[in-house]
N, C-alpha and C positions, 0 to 999 in steps of 0.2 A: 325662421332660419337661426336666429340668435339662440333660441332655446335648444335647438338641435346641437349646436356647438357646445353648449353647456353640458349636455348629456354626454357627448363624446369625451370631453375633458374629464368629467366625473368617472366615466368608465376607464379611461386611461389611468387616472390616479388610482382607482380601485385595483386594476390589474398590476400596476407597478408595486403597490404595497403588498398584495397577496403573493406575488412571485418571490419577493425577498423573504417572506416568512416560510417558504418551503425549505425543509431541511432534509435532503436525501439521506437515506440510510446506506451510506457507502463507506468503503474503507479509505483511509487517508493515505494516498499513494503519491509519492513524489517521483516523477520521471526525470532522469537526467537528460541534458541536452545531447545532441549528437556529437558534440565535441568531447564528450565523455568527462565533463567537469560538473560534478554535482554541487548544488548550492549549500548542501548540508553534509557534514562529515558523518560517516556511519560509526557507531560504537561497536557493532557486531556484524558478522557476515554469515549468511547461511547459503550453502550450495546444495542443489538437488541434482543428482546425476541419475540418468535413466540407464538401467542395466538391461532393459528389454523384458518382455513378458510381464509387464506391470510391476516390475521390481525396481525400487529406487533406493539410493544411498543418500543420506543426509550428513552434512558436515557443518559444524560450527567452527569457523576459522578453517583450520586444516585437520581438525580432529573429527573422525567419523563418530556419529551418535545415532542411537535409535530414535525413531519418531516420538516415542512416548517420553523421552528424556528432554526433548527440545525446549518445551515451555519452562521447565524447572531450571535448566542451564541458562536460558536467556534471562530469566528473572534474577539469577545470581550474578550474571555478568553485567546487567544493565540497571541494577538497583540503585546505584549511586549517581546515575547520569541525570543531568538536568532535563535534557530533551533526548530520551532514548531513541536511537535511530538504528534501524536494521536494514542491511543491504542484502538483497535477495538475488542470487544467481541461479539460473535454471537452464539446462540444456534445451535447445529448440524442440526436442522430442518429448519433453516432460509434459504430461497432460495438465490442463488448467486446474483440474481438481486438486492436484498435489500442491500447486502454487497457492491456491485459495486456502488450503488447510494452514499453511504458514501465515498467510495474511490474516486469517481468523485469530490465530494465536497472538499476532501483533495487535490486532484490534482489541482483543479482550484485555490486553495488558497496556493499552494506550501507547504503543510504540509507533513511530513513523516508519514507513517502509519506502526504501529506494529500490526500484526494480532496475537492476543493472542491465544495460544494453551495450551492444558493440557500436562503435562509431561508424557512421556511414562512409 
């Protein structure tokens, strides 16, 4: 019986060590609390508006921009920031693919992303 407990403890230690080594390939997304108070202040905001028929408008701040210009404009706006943080607003009808495109831009440039939500 004593040797069986040794094996169980060795397996437990093995699994604890291997699970901490797993690094998921995911985007770094910070979700604000329902009180609408984010722990990090954003340096830039992007808004995606659904116009219907798979047409979308993108805004950086309040300025409308084409999707092809977003990455360059964000790089210019966030180049001097110590921890560049992007706040993403999207209408509920915006498909996930459009949101993921912005998240990929943020991931490629190592920006943190706050996904803006309404308070409950």
